[in-house]
N, C-alpha and C positions, 0 to 999 in steps of 0.2 A: 504494499499499500504505499503512495507517495502522498507528501503534503499538497495542499493546494497549490503549491508554487511548481509542481511537476518538475522537481530539479533531481529526483533520483532518492533523495531522503527517505528512508524508510521509517514507518512508525511503529517503534517496537513495543511500546504500551501505549495504548489509547488514552487522550487525555481524561483524567477523571480524579475525584477529590478522594477516593478510596485508596488504601494502600495496595500495593500489587508487586507481585514478582512475576518478572517477564517470563516467556518462554526462553529457552537457550539459544542463544546467538553464536553459531559456529564460524569461526573468524580463520579457519584454515586457508580458505583460498587468498586471503588478503595479508598484504605485508603491514600496513596500519589502517585503522578506522578511527572515526570521531564517533562518541556517544555524547549526545546532549539533553537537556530538559528544559521546559519552559514554565514559569510561573512558580518557581520555588521562593518562598519566601521565610523570613525567621530560622527557625530550626529544621524545615523541612529538608529531607534529603533522598538522593538515590545512590544507593551502597553498589559498588561494583565487586563482584565475585567471579572465580573462574571455577570449574570443574575439575577436580582431579579425581579420578575414579569415580566414585559414587559421593564424593565429599564437596562440599562448597568451600573454597579458599578465598579469604579476603584478598584483593588486589591492593598493593602498596604503591605509594608514590615513588619517585627516583629517590628519596632520602631512605626508603627501606624501612621507615616508621609510620609513617603517615597514612592513614587509610585512604584509598582513591575513593571519594565521594563527590558527589555532585552537590552542590549547594547554592544559595541564593547568590554567592559571590563567586562560585565556579561552576558556571551553566554548561561546560563543555570541556571533554579531555580525549585526546589523542591516544589511541591505546595500540598495541602490538597485537597483529594478527597472529593467528595458530590456535590459541586455547579456546575453550567453547565458555562463553561468559553469560552470567547471569545478574540481572539488574532488579534491586528491591527497592520500590519507590515507597516512601512513607506516606501516610495520609496528608493531604494538603488541603489549605483553605481554597484555593482555586483549581481549577481543572488544570492538571499537569501531565504532560506526556513525556516519553523517553523516545528518542529518535536516533537512528544510526545513517551515518554517511560512510560509505565504504568506497577506497581507493587502491589501486594497484600502481605504484610509482613506475 
């Protein structure tokens, strides 16, 4: 599914105020991709995890300490292709979606 701009951006979690866990996003064919969210405010977040076997493991920022999480001040992140990702959106005051932009350099 594409956004109304029809630019190839996939809606991975449809905009909603409910907390949602995405279906898995398999990034194996991509070197990099961007995950983004809209309408996050305050303490609302989108947590980013990868599947390792049957377990979900928290993705970390390059400092290897800070969890990779979308927030009201960090609405998008470029991530490495390869793993299978899962995105967990908290409940939000405004309808918030999670989006994927994929590319192969």
